[in-house]
N, C-alpha and C positions, 0 to 999 in steps of 0.2 A: 175411233173418231172421238174428238173432243166433245165434252159435255155441252159446251157453249158455242157451237158452230165452228168458226174458223179461228178461235183463240188458241194460241200456242201453248200457254201455261194456265191451266185451270186454277192452280193454287194462287198465282199472282193476281189473276182476274178476280177471284173471290175475295181476296184480301183488299183490293181496291174498292170493290163494291161494298164491303162491310164498312169501309171508311166513309161511305156516302157518295162515291163517285158515280156518274151516270154510266150506263151500260156501254154506250158508244166510246166515251172517253177512256174507260177502263180497258176496253178491247184494243184501242189504238196504242195505249201505253204498253199493254202486255205484249202486243205483236211487234213493237218497235225495238225491243231488246235493249241492249246496253246503250245504244246511241240515243234512244229516246229519254234516257234518264238524265242527260246532261242539260244544264240550264244555261241560259245566256244566248246572245245573238252572235252575228259575225262581227269580227273586229277588223277594222282597216288599219293597217300599220303605217301611219303617217301619210296616207293618201288624203288629198283635199279635193 
């Protein structure tokens, strides 16, 4: 079992915590995987 509850990657979680991120935010980012690392919102292609 993981050291930090339901966190998938302890190494990634610990790195985010060292950077000063809150526990809950670090856990959400760690568990979201590659999809969570993308920035930006939805883009509407020409819709009005």
